[in-house]
N, C-alpha and C positions, 0 to 999 in steps of 0.2 A: 504494500500500500504506500503510494507516494504522497498523496494528500493526507496529512495527519488530521488537521482541524482548521476551521476558519478562525481568523484573528479579528475580533470585533472590539476595537477601541473607538474612541471618539473620532480620531483621525481617519480610521478605516471606514467608518460610517459616512463621513464627509466625502471620502473618495468614491464611495459607491454612488452617492447622489450627484456629485459634481463631475467626476472624471470617468465614470463607468468602469471603475476598477474594483476588484474584490481581492482581499488579502488572505493568504493561506500560509500556515506553517507546514513545511514539506520536509520530506526525508533529506537528510544532509547530503546523501550521495546522488540524488536525482539531478538529471540535466534538464535544460529548458524544454527540449523536445519530448522527454518523458512526461514532464509536468503537463505540457500542452495536450498530449494524447490522452492522458488519464482524465484531465478536466473536461475535454470535449466529449469523451465517451460517457462520463458520469452525468454531465448536466446538459448534454445535447445542445451546446452552444458553440459559437466560433470565437476563437481567441485571436486578438489582434497582436498583442505583444506581451512579453513577460520580463519584468525586472526582478532581480534577486538581491536581497540583502542578507548578511549574516550578522545577527545581533545576539549576544550572550549565548553563543554556541548553538543557535537555532537558525535554520535557513528559512527565510520568509520570502514568499513569492508574491509580487504584486501583479495580478493578472488583469490586463486591459482587454475588455470584450469588444467585438465589432459593434458598430453603431446600431445595427438592427436587433441586437440582443441586449437587454437591459440587465445590469448587474443586480438591480434591486429584485428582479424575479428570481435569480439564483439565491440571493440572501433569504428571500422568503421561503424557498424550498428547503433551505437549511434550518429554518426556524430562527434566524438571527434578527430578522426585522419584523 
């Protein structure tokens, strides 16, 4: 399992609403293409880009969705919004 859990902070919620991005804590060994494949297959959406940060020994993926897919719909499926 590459996608461990969604990260829901105040900043992450703002990014969902303003920038169509959703934030996940992912497996430290995962690559961008693996993250993209798993996210697209699990949530049936198209990914535009992925940025990765490593903070406190956790890999955090900021996943920007294509404009026709709303990040708030994904967050609602997860029960985060």
